C-alpha positions in Angstrom: -1.5 -57.9 -35.5 0.0 -57.7 -31.8 2.9 -55.8 -33.0 0.5 -53.2 -34.7 -1.6 -53.1 -31.4 1.7 -52.4 -29.4 2.8 -49.7 -32.0 -0.7 -47.9 -31.7 -0.3 -48.0 -27.7 2.8 -46.3 -27.9 1.5 -43.9 -30.1 -1.4 -43.1 -27.7 0.7 -42.8 -24.6 3.2 -40.6 -26.4 0.4 -38.2 -27.6 -1.1 -38.2 -24.1 2.5 -37.3 -22.6 2.6 -34.6 -25.3 -0.6 -33.2 -24.3 0.2 -33.2 -20.6 3.2 -31.7 -21.1 1.8 -28.8 -23.2 -1.0 -28.5 -20.2 1.8 -28.1 -17.7 4.1 -25.8 -19.7 1.1 -23.7 -20.2 0.0 -23.7 -16.7 3.6 -22.5 -15.8 3.8 -19.9 -18.3 0.3 -18.8 -16.6 1.7 -18.9 -13.3 4.9 -16.8 -14.3 2.4 -14.3 -16.3 0.3 -14.0 -13.1 3.5 -13.2 -10.9 5.0 -10.8 -13.5 1.8 -9.2 -14.0 1.2 -8.0 -10.4 1.0 -4.2 -9.9 -0.5 -1.7 -7.6 -4.0 -1.3 -8.4 -5.0 1.6 -5.9 -3.2 4.3 -3.8 0.1 3.1 -2.0 0.4 4.0 1.6 4.1 4.5 2.5 4.7 4.8 6.4 7.6 6.9 7.6 8.2 6.7 11.4 10.1 10.0 11.8 9.2 13.4 11.2 9.2 15.3 7.9 12.1 16.8 6.7 14.5 14.4 8.3 16.7 11.7 6.5 14.2 9.0 6.4 11.9 11.6 4.7 14.0 12.7 2.2 14.8 9.0 1.3 11.2 8.4 0.8 10.3 11.3 -0.8 13.4 11.1 -3.5 12.2 7.5 -4.2 8.7 8.0 -4.5 9.6 11.1 -7.0 11.8 8.8 -9.0 8.9 6.2 -9.4 6.3 8.6 -10.5 8.5 10.6 -12.7 10.2 7.6 -14.5 6.6 5.7 -14.6 7.8 2.9 -12.6 4.7 3.3 -10.4 1.5 4.9 -11.9 -0.7 4.9 -8.8 -0.3 7.8 -6.2 1.8 7.3 -3.4 0.7 8.7 0.0 3.4 9.1 2.8 2.3 9.0 6.3 4.0 9.9 9.3 3.6 7.9 12.6 6.2 9.0 15.1 4.5 8.2 18.5 6.6 6.3 20.8 9.6 6.9 18.6 8.2 5.5 15.7 7.6 2.1 17.5 3.4 2.5 17.3 4.0 2.8 13.5 6.2 0.1 13.0 3.8 -2.3 15.1 0.8 -1.2 12.9 2.7 -1.9 9.7 3.8 -5.4 11.1 0.2 -6.2 11.8 -1.5 -5.0 8.9 -3.7 -7.1 6.6 -1.8 -6.0 3.3 -2.7 -6.9 -0.5 0.6 -5.2 -1.4 -0.2 -1.6 -1.0 1.9 -0.6 2.0 5.3 0.2 2.5 7.6 1.2 5.5 10.9 3.1 5.5 13.1 1.1 7.6 16.7 1.6 8.7 19.1 0.2 11.2 18.7 3.1 13.3 15.0 1.9 13.5 15.9 -1.5 14.2 17.9 -1.1 17.4 15.5 0.6 19.3 12.7 -2.0 18.1 14.8 -5.1 18.9 15.7 -3.4 22.3 12.5 -2.0 23.4 9.8 -4.3 21.9 9.1 -8.0 20.9 9.2 -7.1 17.2 11.8 -8.5 14.9 12.9 -8.1 11.2 10.7 -11.4 10.8 7.6 -9.6 11.5 7.9 -7.8 8.4 8.9 -8.7 4.5 11.9 -6.9 3.7 11.8 -5.3 0.2 15.4 -4.0 -0.5 18.4 -2.1 1.0 19.0 0.9 -1.2 22.1 3.0 0.6 24.5 3.2 3.5 24.7 6.5 5.3 27.5 8.0 7.7 27.1 10.6 10.3 28.3 14.0 11.0 28.5 16.3 13.9 27.7 20.0 13.5 27.4 23.0 15.5 24.9 25.8 15.1 25.4 29.6 15.2 24.3 29.8 18.7 26.9 27.1 19.7 29.4 28.8 22.1 32.2 26.7 20.9 34.5 27.7 18.0 35.2 24.0 17.0 34.3 20.4 18.8 38.1 20.7 20.1 36.9 23.6 22.2 33.8 21.7 23.4 35.6 18.7 24.2 38.1 21.0 26.5 34.8 22.4 28.4 33.4 19.1 29.1 36.8 18.1 30.6 37.2 21.0 32.5 33.7 20.7 34.1 31.2 22.7 31.8 28.4 20.1 30.6 28.5 20.2 26.8 25.0 18.8 25.4 24.9 16.7 22.3 21.4 16.5 20.5 20.3 13.4 18.1 17.9 11.1 17.1 17.2 7.4 18.4 19.0 4.4 17.3 22.6 4.7 15.5 22.7 8.3 16.8 22.6 6.8 20.3 25.3 4.1 19.5 27.4 6.6 17.9 27.1 9.0 20.7 28.3 6.2 23.0 31.1 5.1 21.2 32.1 8.9 20.8 32.0 9.1 24.3 34.1 6.1 25.0 36.9 7.6 22.1 36.8 10.8 24.1 37.2 9.5 27.4 34.4 11.2 28.6 30.9 10.1 30.5 27.5 11.2 29.9 27.4 13.8 33.0 30.3 15.6 31.2 28.9 15.4 27.7 25.3 14.7 27.9 22.8 13.5 25.4 19.2 14.6 24.4 17.4 12.2 22.3 14.7 13.5 19.7 12.0 11.5 17.7 13.9 12.7 14.4 17.1 14.2 13.0 14.9 17.2 12.0 14.0 17.9 15.6 17.4 17.9 16.7 18.6 20.0 14.2 15.7 22.4 15.2 17.2 22.2 18.6 20.6 23.2 17.4 19.4 26.4 15.5 17.6 27.1 18.8 20.6 27.0 20.9 19.2 24.3 23.1 22.0 21.8 22.3 25.7 22.5 21.8 26.2 20.2 19.0 24.0 17.9 17.1 24.4 14.3 15.3 23.0 14.2 11.7 23.3 12.1 8.6 24.2 14.5 5.5 20.9 14.1 3.8 19.2 16.1 6.7 21.8 18.6 7.5 22.8 19.2 3.8 20.1 22.2 3.5 21.3 23.8 6.7 25.3 23.5 5.8 24.7 24.8 2.3 22.7 27.9 4.0 25.4 28.3 6.4 23.3 28.0 9.3 25.0 25.0 10.5 29.0 24.0 10.1 30.0 20.3 10.4 32.9 19.9 13.0 33.6 16.2 12.8 33.0 13.5 10.3 32.0 10.5 12.2 33.6 7.9 10.0 36.8 6.3 9.6 37.1 8.0 6.4 36.7 11.6 4.7 33.7 12.3 3.0 33.7 14.1 -0.5 32.5 17.2 -2.2 32.1 20.1 0.1 32.2 17.9 3.2 35.7 17.1 2.1 37.7 19.1 4.3 35.6 18.1 7.5 38.0 16.6 10.0 38.0 13.1 11.3 37.7 12.6 15.2 41.3 11.5 15.1 42.2 14.7 13.6 40.5 16.6 16.2 42.6 15.1 18.9 44.3 12.1 20.0 41.3 9.9 19.5 39.9 6.9 17.7 37.7 7.5 14.9 34.2 6.5 15.6 32.1 5.0 12.7 28.4 3.4 12.9 27.5 3.1 9.0 23.7 3.3 8.9 21.7 1.3 5.8 18.5 2.4 4.3 15.9 0.1 3.3 12.5 -0.7 2.8 10.1 -3.3 4.2 6.5 -4.3 4.1 4.0 -6.0 6.2 4.5 -9.9 6.8 1.1 -10.3 5.0 2.2 -8.7 2.0 1.9 -11.4 -1.2 5.3 -12.7 -2.4 4.3 -11.4 -6.0 4.0 -7.9 -4.5 7.1 -8.4 -2.7 9.1 -9.1 -5.9 7.6 -6.2 -7.7 8.3 -3.7 -5.1 11.8 -4.9 -4.7 12.2 -4.8 -8.6 10.7 -1.4 -8.6 13.4 -0.2 -6.4 16.0 -1.5 -8.5 15.0 0.6 -11.2 14.9 3.5 -8.8 18.8 2.7 -7.7 19.9 2.7 -11.6 18.6 6.1 -12.5 20.7 9.0 -13.1 18.3 11.0 -10.6 18.7 8.4 -7.6 22.7 8.7 -8.3 23.2 12.4 -8.7 20.5 13.8 -6.6 20.7 11.5 -3.7 23.5 9.2 -3.6 26.0 11.7 -4.6 24.5 14.8 -3.4 24.0 13.5 0.3 27.5 11.6 0.3 26.0 7.8 0.8 27.1 5.1 -0.8 25.0 3.1 -3.2 24.1 -0.3 -2.1 21.0 -1.8 -3.8 20.0 -5.3 -2.1 17.0 -7.2 -3.6 14.7 -8.6 -0.9 16.3 -12.1 -0.5 19.6 -10.3 0.1 18.2 -7.7 2.1 16.2 -10.3 4.2 19.5 -12.0 5.2 21.5 -8.7 5.6 18.7 -7.3 8.1 18.6 -10.5 9.8 22.4 -10.8 10.3 22.4 -7.3 11.3 19.7 -8.0 14.0 21.5 -10.9 15.5 24.8 -9.3 15.7 22.9 -6.1 17.6 21.2 -8.7 19.8 24.5 -10.3 20.9 25.5 -6.8 22.1 22.5 -6.5 24.2 22.8 -10.5 25.4 19.0 -11.1 24.2 
């Protein structure tokens, strides 16, 4: 009798454990389904902290177009431009926003550098979503530039005529400083005017307000194709391809070291964004990066290097970049 009772007890305990296991498994499946089922339920606000027509705008609009044409996102995406304070006002507003997953911010290394230098904001005030590409820069002249090429501009600067370079913030300034060092010039010989966006710097070049301008290929390509501007130096350690293949490196302009400040292009969200929304957007951007349109119409067209990183890798990459830059500022 005792043996039968023990057997019955074992069967009851086994059945209870089975029920509990099924319940736990069911809960896990339910939780996973809830995470996977998150998707935008209303319009998405995508903040760009530079002016329309620049590299960040082209980057954002290309992604938005692919997301909607490929049915990656069904809800409308609305771009808002917040350029006050060189974009710092917009970045602070995004960092402090109470977000349920419907706000994104285009965020590049050129945004991070002035942000950490001039404000108390850090990458930790955002949730990185993804890194999509790495960009490099060109130096261009316009139709009103009085120098035939950059070598002639360098000679003028060394002989006492001030040459003016136009550009945007962040990485453009860093590139300009490295270029001065390589050329052996100072900012009185070759001055720099910082604009709120690359598009404004290119407008200044077309108007003859600066002699040369620094730009990423993405923003300059329409002007290059229309012959309104001519690339005179590839600010890179290697040549570009396609129609930019013949643009000389700085070392080919004269006895100078090449200058390169690679620029990563990415997307972040407010710090309050739910984790499941971060995962959704990171995966959505992965899908964008794998499309033929992204590779052909953005990466190849604008001479970039494709470099998709999901949210966890992007967070580490951005933080490491920030730490390295802070060391140069001794902060």
